[in-house]
C-alpha positions as CSV (number, residue, x, y, z in Angstrom):
1,M,0.0,0.0,0.0
2,R,1.4,3.4,-1.0
3,L,0.9,6.2,1.4
4,S,1.4,9.8,0.4
5,E,3.3,12.1,2.8
6,D,0.1,14.0,3.5
7,K,-1.6,10.7,4.5
8,V,1.3,9.8,6.8
9,R,1.1,13.2,8.3
10,R,-2.6,12.8,9.0
11,I,-2.0,9.4,10.5
12,A,0.8,10.9,12.8
13,E,-1.5,13.7,13.9
14,R,-4.3,11.2,14.7
15,I,-1.9,9.0,16.7
16,V,-0.7,11.9,18.8
17,D,-4.2,13.3,19.4
18,E,-5.8,9.9,20.1
19,M,-3.1,9.0,22.6
20,Q,-3.4,12.3,24.4
21,E,-7.2,12.1,24.5
22,R,-7.1,8.6,26.0
23,G,-4.6,9.7,28.6
24,L,-1.9,7.5,27.4
25,L,0.5,10.4,27.1
26,A,0.8,13.4,29.3
27,Y,2.6,16.4,27.8
28,P,4.1,19.1,30.0
29,R,3.9,21.6,27.1
30,K,0.5,22.2,25.5
31,E,1.5,24.9,22.9
32,P,1.0,24.2,19.2
33,A,4.7,24.1,18.5
34,A,5.1,21.2,21.0
35,R,2.3,19.3,19.3
36,S,3.9,19.9,15.9
37,A,7.2,18.5,17.2
38,R,5.4,15.4,18.5
39,V,3.6,14.9,15.2
40,K,6.9,15.3,13.3
41,A,8.6,12.7,15.5
42,V,5.8,10.2,14.8
43,Y,5.8,11.1,11.1
44,D,9.6,10.5,10.9
45,V,9.2,7.0,12.6
46,I,6.4,6.0,10.1
47,I,8.4,7.3,7.1
48,A,11.5,5.5,8.2
49,D,9.6,2.3,8.6
50,L,8.0,2.6,5.2
51,Q,11.4,3.2,3.6
52,I,12.7,0.0,5.2
53,E,9.6,-1.9,3.9
54,E,10.2,-0.4,0.4
55,E,13.8,-1.6,0.4
56,I,12.7,-5.1,1.5
57,D,10.1,-5.2,-1.3
58,R,12.8,-4.2,-3.8
59,E,15.0,-7.0,-2.6
60,V,12.2,-9.5,-2.9
61,D,11.4,-8.3,-6.4
62,R,15.0,-9.0,-7.5
């Protein structure tokens, strides 16, 4: 499944928001810049994982 960068960003935003709403994470800083940094961190993890999967898929295709 191919995911656009926008889709991954929306997923990252949802993960951060859902975890905060459920009380799974407590953030000392509530300002928008802090939320953006958390979303970016989740986004980076997802993108890195997708890149690894893409490399594996290319290896398998060879």
